[in-house]
N, C-alpha and C positions, 0 to 999 in steps of 0.2 A: 504494500500500500504506500501511497505517497504522503509526504508531509503536508499538513493542512496549511492553507493560506492564512494570512492574518485575519482574525475574526474579531469583529467589534473593535473597541478601542483598547481593550486590555488583552495581552497575550495570556494564554492559559497558564503556563508555568510562571508567568510574571506574578500572578495572584498567589501562587504557592510561595514564591520568594517573599512577597510582601507579608504574608501570614507568618512565615518562618522568622523573618526579621522582627516582626512585632512580638512573637513568642520569645525570641532570644533577648529582646529588649526589656522584658519585665521579669521580676522575681515573684510576682503574685501568681499563685496557682490558678486563682479564679479568673484572672485576666487571660492567662494562657488558654484556659478552657474556653473562655468567651471568644477570643480571637479565632481559635481553631473551629469552634462550633459554627461561627458566622461563615467561615470559608467552606466547611464541609457541606453546609446546608444549601450551597449554591451549585453543587457539582452534579454532573450526569452520573449515572450508576457506575460506568466504567472508570471515570476519573475519580469518583469517590473511593472505589475499591483501591485503586493505585495510590492515591494521595494518603489514605488512612494508613496503608502499609509504609509508605515513605516516611510518614511522621513518626513511625516507630524506629526509624533509622536503618531500615533494611530495604533491599530492592524487591524482595519477595516475602510472602507471609512466613511466619515462624515454622509452620508445618510443611512448607514447600522446600523440598530437598535440593532444588536447583541452586547452583553457585555460579557466579559470573566469572570467577577466575581471571579478573582483570586486575593486574598488579600495578603497583606504583609506577614501575618503569613504563608500562604502556600508557598510563595516564599522563605522566611527565612528557613522554615522547609526543603524544597527541597535542598537548598544550604548547609544547615547544614548536611543533610544526605549524600550528595555527598562528601563534603569536610572533614567531621568528626570534624569540628571546635567546640569548646566549646561555651557555652552561653556567657562567658566572652569575648572570641575572637570576636564573632559577635557584641556584644555590643560596644566593644572598637573600632573596625574598622568602625562600623556605626557612632560612635561619631566623629572619625577622618574625615570620608568622607562625611557624611550627605546625601548619595545617595545610594539607594539600589543596583543599577546596578554596581556602582564602588565597593561597598562592596563585591558583588558576584564575581566580577572579581578578587579582591585580595584573597578572600578565595579559589577560584577555580584555582589559578595560577598553581598548580601541576596536575590538572585534564587533562587527555588525552581524547579528544573527541572520542566518540564511533561510530560516523558516520559523514557524510557530508551532511548538509541540504542546500537547496536553499531557497531564500525568499518565494517562493510559497509553499514549503514544511513546512516552519515555519508557514505560514498563515493557511495551512490546519490543522496543530496541534492546532492552535488557534480555528479553527472551531470545532474541536473535543471537546475542553475544554468548548465551549459554550453549547454543548449538555449535558454535565454532570452537574447534580445538586448536591449541597453540597460540601463544601470546602474539606472535608476529601476524598470524592470520586474523586476530581480533582487531588489530590496529585500524584497518579501513572503516570498520563499523563504529569504533570509538570515535574516530575523526568525524565521521558523518553525523554522529549524535552531537558531539561538542560544537561542531560548526553551526548546527541548527539552533543553538542556545545563545542567549546573551551571557555576558560575564557573570552576572549575579545568579542566573539560572545554572550556569556551569558549576559555580561554587557549591550549590546544594546537590546537584546531580553527582558530583565527585564525592561529596560527603556521604551520600547514600550508597554509592558504589563501594566506598571504603568502610561502610558500616559505622560511621562516626559523625552523626548529625550534630551533636553537641549544642543543642539550643535549650537544654533544661526541660526536656519533655520525657516523661516515662510512659510506658504502654498504658498504664491505668489512667493517665491524664487524657490520652487519646480516647479511651473508652468513655470517660466522662464527657468529653466533647461530643462524641457521637450521640450519647444519650441526650445531651442538651440540644443538639442540632435537630434531632428528630423526635423530641418530646417523648422519650422512652425512659423507664426506670433504669438508673445506672447499674443496678444489680442484674437486670435482665441482659444488658449489653455485656457485662463482665462474664456472666454465666455462658452466654452464647460464644464469646470469644474463647473461654476456657474449653468448651466442648469442640469448637471448630479449629482452634489454634490459628485462626486467620482473622485479624482485626477487621 
């Protein structure tokens, strides 16, 4: 399938980024839940499924045995190819940031996204990556994915790939946000997630 054209005034992953930034920017659990509930309540079913999982800091649900096997070197290589940054730049920015996602965001600050992806489309790119064996063979798909994203979107996609979202969100907070977004008892959401192993 092809990458969707720009829809409306807000890119799909752009709203994910704004929500993640807002969540990272507050220490209040209630505010985190509220920001996430507001966002989740606006999504289509496919995007909702993908975004809920992404907010647990994983590319796939807990019970989904698939692994991306996209290592740091593949991500660094892709960011370097798109940004044209030198090894020294990469090394220095990584030392400053200590976070691969934030390093990617800094290096790709001048990059114009080539498409607009929704959370579901990002997850389907992840599914493509699972099927490819060998780090070198994965690089073209990683490049295609990152080229389609803005710098801020890349930051969070890289954090999800590396399983290190670091925005102060626990899985039970995501459950509470789902309960709030869809007016369901938190315990029912928690029990369903416990049984399914897929938020």
